C-alpha positions in Angstrom: 94.5 -74.6 131.9 96.4 -72.4 134.5 93.6 -69.9 134.2 92.2 -69.1 137.7 93.6 -67.6 140.9 91.6 -69.6 143.4 89.2 -72.6 143.7 86.9 -73.5 146.6 86.0 -77.2 146.8 84.2 -78.3 149.9 82.0 -81.4 150.5 82.9 -82.8 147.1 86.0 -85.0 147.4 84.4 -87.7 149.5 81.9 -88.2 146.7 84.5 -88.7 144.0 85.5 -92.1 142.9 89.1 -91.0 142.4 89.9 -88.0 144.6 93.5 -87.8 143.3 92.1 -87.2 139.8 90.1 -84.3 141.1 93.0 -82.9 143.0 95.0 -83.1 139.8 92.3 -81.3 137.9 92.2 -78.5 140.4 96.0 -78.2 140.1 95.8 -77.9 136.3 93.2 -75.2 136.5 95.1 -73.0 138.9 97.7 -70.4 137.9 101.1 -70.9 139.5 100.9 -69.6 143.1 97.1 -70.0 143.0 95.1 -71.0 146.1 92.7 -73.9 146.7 90.4 -74.3 149.7 89.6 -77.9 150.2 87.1 -79.2 152.8 86.6 -82.9 153.5 83.9 -84.6 155.5 85.9 -86.8 157.9 83.1 -88.7 159.8 79.4 -89.3 159.6 79.3 -91.7 156.6 76.2 -91.1 154.5 74.7 -94.1 152.9 74.5 -92.7 149.4 75.8 -94.5 146.3 78.3 -91.7 145.7 79.7 -91.4 149.2 82.9 -93.3 148.6 85.3 -92.5 151.4 86.3 -90.5 154.5 89.7 -89.1 155.3 91.8 -88.8 158.4 94.1 -85.8 159.0 97.0 -87.8 157.9 95.2 -89.0 154.8 94.0 -85.4 154.0 97.6 -84.2 154.3 98.8 -86.9 151.9 96.0 -86.1 149.4 96.6 -82.4 149.4 100.4 -82.7 149.4 100.3 -84.9 146.4 100.1 -81.6 144.3 100.1 -78.6 146.6 101.9 -76.9 149.5 99.7 -76.6 152.6 99.4 -73.0 153.8 96.9 -73.8 156.6 94.9 -76.7 157.9 92.0 -76.7 160.4 90.1 -79.5 162.2 86.4 -79.1 163.0 85.4 -81.1 166.0 87.4 -83.5 168.2 91.0 -83.6 167.0 91.0 -87.4 167.6 87.9 -87.8 165.6 87.4 -84.7 163.4 84.1 -84.1 161.7 85.5 -81.9 158.9 89.0 -81.0 157.7 89.8 -77.7 155.9 93.0 -77.0 153.9 94.2 -73.8 152.3 96.8 -74.9 149.7 99.0 -73.1 147.2 100.1 -74.4 143.8 103.9 -74.1 143.7 
């Protein structure tokens, strides 16, 4: 625990049954001040048994801010209906 400087996690959270648990796990692995890059699929639901959810910009902010400080966030696609959300976040 608290062993790595950075983690990249894209295209995974929407396939997790409990994304808050995964965010918490990333938090526990990072050193203080460590960075995480999160990428969320926001639209284009895929009919797979492990495709649990999609997130809006407001929901992505809430999920990331549950443990991290947001350094940057970016929207891919139409801001009113984004296809993908990226966050660079720092562990306080």
